[in-house]
C-alpha angles and dihedrals in degrees: 000000000000139000114262118248115251129223116209118210112230110185148324095244097113092047093050091048093050096078102038115119120228114252114260095012129107110236113221120218110257114245095212116069113239141172126200113194127193118194121198116189122211106192094180090062098031089237144124126211114207126198119188130189110197122193139173092045124149109255115249135043117002132179118218118200135183116248090211095069089092091060095076110192090010093068116125124234111262107214098182143337126203129187121213093341095305127133117284110307116238119238121223132209132010090292111060112253136145128216110209138169118247112211124231093268090062094236129129133175123201135174131191141165126228128195121214112184128157123333110336105184137316093321113042122219106196138176109194137167096269105026145354135222114198128184101214096219086066092059111057141078111194141170106284091235091061090057093052120092097035096296095294093138113120110207118156102270133190134170128196126186130210107202137176114272115285094014116136127211127219115192134157091216117106110266126223104204094185093061097025091236137133114225118202112200096229143342092281090055090047093054104033098063143074138227123219110193135170129021107010130141110224125210126186122198111183128187104155130268084024124063122176120192118193124197118198126178108261100251104081135096110272097222093048096048091045089056092047090047090058091050092051092047089052089058090056091046090056090056094045092048092051093061100031095214138064118268093248093041088246128138098262143017117221107186124185121207116195119191119215112188126206136194093230117034123150095189138002114262132191132197133181112237094181141342091291108021124081122184118208120195113199142149126291092250094051086229098129115092108245101173098099092047089051091047092051093050093042088056086055089068087071104022105048104012107036088031103039121185115224125217099225115235091356091066131240118341119225113254090247092060097047120106086208093061092041109038101031092044089054092049093050095043095052094043092050091048090050094048092045090057093245093115132043121237088238093058091043095054093038088060095044090053087056089050090050090054091048091052095048101084127023116237093255093043093238122126107265135172123223090249091054093045090051091056091056097039098084093071100027119066093192091052090048090055090049093047091046092050091048091047091051091053090046090055090050092049092048091056097037098084089062100080120204091010120134120227093257088059095046133109095250098057091040090058093045093049088051093049092045091058100038103035103024109167095211092051098040107016088230129132127213129231128222089255090055091052089052092046090052089055089054094048095053102030106027138251094298091061091046092051090048091051093050090052092049094048095045099040113113096186124076113290117265105246099174090107090066108061092189089063098045091053112104113296090267130172127186111230137168140202137189124246123217089257091056103259122143108223122191128213136175111235115208109192109210132181096266134087089224121094134205136191117216116212114198127215131265126050086250101012119134113262093227101093104090106024101101096027094060107022102081099045092047095048095091091055107033147021102225132206109199101205120211097210122225111291093016135100114334094343121107119277107222128189117283090262088072094058105094131134089239090055093052090050093046090052089060091053092048090051092049089055090046089056090050095230124140093207132020141189113237119212112188134177120206104306088018089060090055090053089047092052092050090049091050091052092050099039107023092155090059095056123093097174141343123224111184118186118194084352124213113195093164134005089211093078095048125095121218129350123315112266112259099213088194095157092052092044092049091052092049091047092052091052090054092048090052089052088051093234089121137032119248121248100038114146113253095211142031107204094185097074105063097050090047093052092045092057103033102034099027086235093181090063098045116112118162091185095061091092096017118175109193116230128212095272136091123252128209123194120197123194130178109231090227096049105126092181098055100042125204089248093054091048093049091049091051091049090057094048095047098037087233139154114250123205125182118213112216118227094014133116132192093311092052097163089058095043095044109009096164095050092045094049090044092054092050093045091050091051092048091047090058092058119092 
């Protein structure tokens, strides 16, 4: 790793001399069109003055147009424009343009001033006191004909920069040191680039054929930014390694990453400015992880730019409006992050379940295939999000039949590698159609894959997700909240079809909360949204010191979660120890309770004989099922043995009985007991039914862990009880 060398711009003298006629000689009009631009930065005003000498133009009427009109909200503010030293030129029409007269010698000089202040659009062009970042499309006014045809015009172009003293310039354009000029190859290269000038630290990380250059504003700790530079370069290396060739099929890839920092930034974002410049917007402290955003956009060099999806009769779509560049990039980026160990399976499948929900119903509610959604996505952001989500799921489903295959061995990347080599946009200028993408799948993976792709792209109904068990699990999302004493407690939120909410309280104290999640979630979904709380010290929740284990604390955690869910009243479902916590909560907050469901209920440990059954084998089996479904991370302890002894001593747990002076609230209560439960006897259950005024249902063939022994009967009993409630 080494700092990049810096070139300091000295003056504009050569540029100004280039167009001066010799005294006494007639100057012939050049036959080759050319444009010599001089940029003068004014950091104090956040502005740039541009002077352009155009030559080789056809005499007569000419329309000048701003290249930045395509940037939308990212357009700069044009303060003035003058042609050939005249007064300010008037603009005509709703889109700024200027009709001028080109003299017989084919030469024209223009000057204009642009203001760049603050954040103007998705990609900021800024001129600040210490440095400037300029998206080149926001800088130039050109003959309208040069902008037509995608910028493929090839006039002779040069750019010179006048900068404050000691400012450096970083540009991907070829540099002519003898004349102190930058020379873009064509109009597309002129416009699809960026300039980083001023106080930047430059890092180069080279591993041929890949070189990554990172530019960071010069105000950060060197060691820290060097470490972050390596992480960001690794993200690009993952993308490069996936394809195995450079996006333009050349010998090397030289990618620039420019960091733009912001005062307020919720998440790091990345955007490709050209085929070799990537802009990353992140927070001032560089604390936000940017690697996945960089990986996604680096993939866009191949999948979206080198492989460019066409829009049929309407012409090529921009990469930003292509479901291919959006949905398939997301699929590849998240899979690569998972396989590289930079993302947990839980987070991966949590996100894909969100994607599945986003792809379920089109924005207008009408049945729509992916192919139809893609046609409408260019002009409809909501439709683009839907098409991208559906495309991401389609990529997952195409690879899913190949079990135990990594993403670099899958059908999707095989098709993309094939298209990148055979129909590379940079090499051929061609775009691909949806049918060609599908045909490529067939060529590299066989007719079965092609038929599957055609069904996925043409299907108007919701995608069939049964083949992916992680997606047909309850629509679960891992969440967390903070308690007043500073603990981070996790819970699994299962969003059902009802407006009612429940909190599930697992057994213990100290048992893992993973015993009933899958067994009960699906049958309860029509009746309840359920938060499966991982109580303090259990599962993924924080383990505090023993001083934080009190019965009051466990009850207060339930109340904090209720407030977190934003529900006035909740149903509490408790198992064993969880039922004791639920009863204490109901006594303290009766107005907050909608219903109580107590399975293998413990109202008091005093009436029990012996120790609670551990059920470790059953719990282990349930836990392993949840890990396979990627609802839970592997390796979480199934028991915390600190909690029960602490509660026995400090809270005299064995003497606690919230039903001793029970005042029944205005809510129904259901008790569930396994007929074979030797710990919760029939006599104890009947006695508790009388005290609580509850319904009691016995589950045949079940013991203490009734929802594991008889999940269907247990869930059916709860669903029947809930169905009786108004």
